[in-house]
N, C-alpha and C positions, 0 to 999 in steps of 0.2 A: 403717707409713707408706711403706715401700719394697718393694712386693710382688715386684719383679724382682731384689732383692738377696739373694744367698746369704750369710747371716750365720753364721759358724762360732764366734762368741763365746759363744753360749748353747746349752746342751745341750737336745736335744729327744728325746722318746720317740715313735717312729713308730707304736707300737702302741696308744697311749693319748692322749686318751680315745677309747673305742670309739664307734661311731655311735649306739648305743642310749643311751649316757649323754648325748651331745649332743642327741639328740632329746628326752630327758626334761627337760633344762634348758630347751630351746627351748619345750617345751609348757607349762612352769611359769614362763616368763619374766615374765609380768604380775604374778603373785603374788610372785615373788622381788624384783621391782623396787619394788612398791608397799607391801609389808609389811615390818615390822622383822624382822631375822633372829633366830634362836634365841639365847638367852643363853649365857654361858660354861659353865654347868653342863651344858647340853644338848650343846654342842660337845665338851666333855671326855668326856661319856658316850659319844657316838658314836665318837670317836677311840679311847677305851679299848676299846670292843667290837671295833672294827676290828682292833686290834693284840693283843687278848686280854690286856690288863693292867687293873689296878684304876683306877677313875676318879680316886681321890685322888692317883694318881701322875702324872697327865697335866695339862699346860697347853697350850692351843691358842693359837698366835700368828698375827698378820697376816703370814704367811710366816715362814720360819725367821729371817729378818733381824730381826724384832721381838724374838724370843727371844734372839738373839745380842746385840742391843743391850742388853737388860735384864741379861744375864749379865755382859757385859764392862764396861759403863759404871757400873753401880751397885755397884762393889766396888773396893777398893784392892788386890786380889789381884795378885800377880805371876804371869803366865801363861807357861808353856813352850809354844813354838810351833815347828813344823818348817817351814822354808822350802824351796822356794816353797809358799805356802799360799793359801787362800781369804781374800782381804784384808779381808773383812767383819769378821773377828775382830780382827786387830791394829789396824786403823784405828779401832776403837771405844775403844781404850785403849793407844795406842802407847808411852807412857812406862813401861808396866808389863809389857813383853814381854821374855822371855828367849829368844833365838833359837838354834835348832840348824840348821845347814846340812850335810846329808849331803855328804861329799867324794867324790862319784862322779858320773859323767855321767848316770846314770839317776835320780838323787835317791832311790835305794833305801835303806831303813832297816828295822830290826827292832825288836821290843820290847826286846831286850837293848841295842841301840844307844841307845834312849831312856833306859833305866834307868842306863846307864853315863854318858851325857852329863849328865843332870839330877840324878844322884846327889849331887853336891856343890854344886848350885845352890839358891839360896833362892827356891823357887817355891811358890805356894799351890794352883795348879791347872795341869793339863796338857791341852793340846788335841790330840786325835787325830782326824783326818778319815780315815775308813776305809770304802771305798777313798778314797785321798787325791785332793784337787783342788788343783792341776792335774796332779800327777805320776802318778797312777794307782797309787801304791804300796799294797799290801794286806798286812795282818797277820792271820793266821788267828785264829779265836776262842780257841783253846787258849793262844795267846801273849798275847792281850789279857787273859785271865784272870790270867795270871802278872803282867802289868803292873798289873792292878787290885789284886792282893794287895800288890804293892810300894807302890802309891799309898796303900792303907789303912794300911800300916805307917808310912809317912812323913806321914800326915795330909794327903795331896794329893788335891784333887778332880780326877777325870778327866772331861773333857768329850769325849764320843765322838759325833762327827758321822757319822751313818749315812745321809746323804742319797743316797748312791750305792750302798748295799749291795744293793739289788735287782738291780743289774746285775752282781753278782759271782756266782760259781758254787761250790757250789750255793746258791741265794739264801736259802732258808729257814733254813739252818743258820748263817748268818753274822751274824745280828742278835742283839743283846743285849737286845732289847725283850721281856722276860719278867718276870713277878712274882718268880720264884725268884731270878734274877740281881740284879734291882733291890733286893730285900730283903736279899740276902746282902752286897751292896756298896753301902751308902748313900752312899759317896763318888762314885758313878757318876751322871752326867747324860747321857742319850742325847738327841741332837737329830736330828730328821729333817725334811727339807723334803718336803712332799707334791708339790711342783711337778715333781720329776724323774721319779719312778716313775709318776705318774698323768698326766703331760703336761698339767698345768693351771696353769702359772705365773701366769696372769691371775687365778686365784681367790685367790691369796695365802693359803696354808695351810701351817703348819708346827707341829711339836709338840716339847715337851721332856718327858722322863719321868725320874722319880727317886722312890725311896722316901723321900727326905728331903723331907717335906711342907713344911717351912719354906722350902726353896728353891723348891718348886713354887708 
C-alpha cells in the first residue's frame, strides 16, 4: 500500500523468489485462481520431498502462524520461552508462559543456560527459535542435541523454530529436519516458515515436522 516506504519490520530475502519462479506462477495464474488447490496429503507429500523427510512426519500450515496457533492454543502445557522472542508464541497462550530473560546486553544464551534455568521449573514444552528472532542468538546443532537429550529425560517437548536457519552458516548442517533425528527424538517438533527462505510471505506456507504422528 505504501510503495515509497522503507519498512524494516519484516524480513525479506533479496535472492528469492527468482524470476523463473515468478514467471511460472504468472503463467499459471488463471489455473491457480479458478481451480481448487491440492489437498493436504499432496501438500504434505511435496513438502516432505522438498526437505527429504517422511510424509507422515509433516503437516503444512497456512503460514507457520497457523501451526503455532494450533500448538500453543490447543494445550494446557506450560511453555518455557526465552525473551525477547517472536511474540506469536506467547501471545497464543500468555497464562502458560515461563519466561527466561538472559541478563546480558546481547541477549546471548546457550543450551546449558536453558537447562540450568528450566531445570527446576515445571514446564511441559520448551520453545527454541534458532537462530533466534529478534536477538539473532544461535546455538550449534551439537548443543541442541544435548538439549534434546535433556528434554527427553525430563519428558519435555522441544519446539524448535528453524524459520531462519537457512541464513546461518553453514546452512545445510544446522537443520534438524531429518528422518534420523526426528525418529531418535520423538519429543522434537521442528517448525519452519517458508516465507523467510523463499521470499514468499504472501503465499502463507509453513510446516511442522515430528515423528510423533499423534502431534502431527
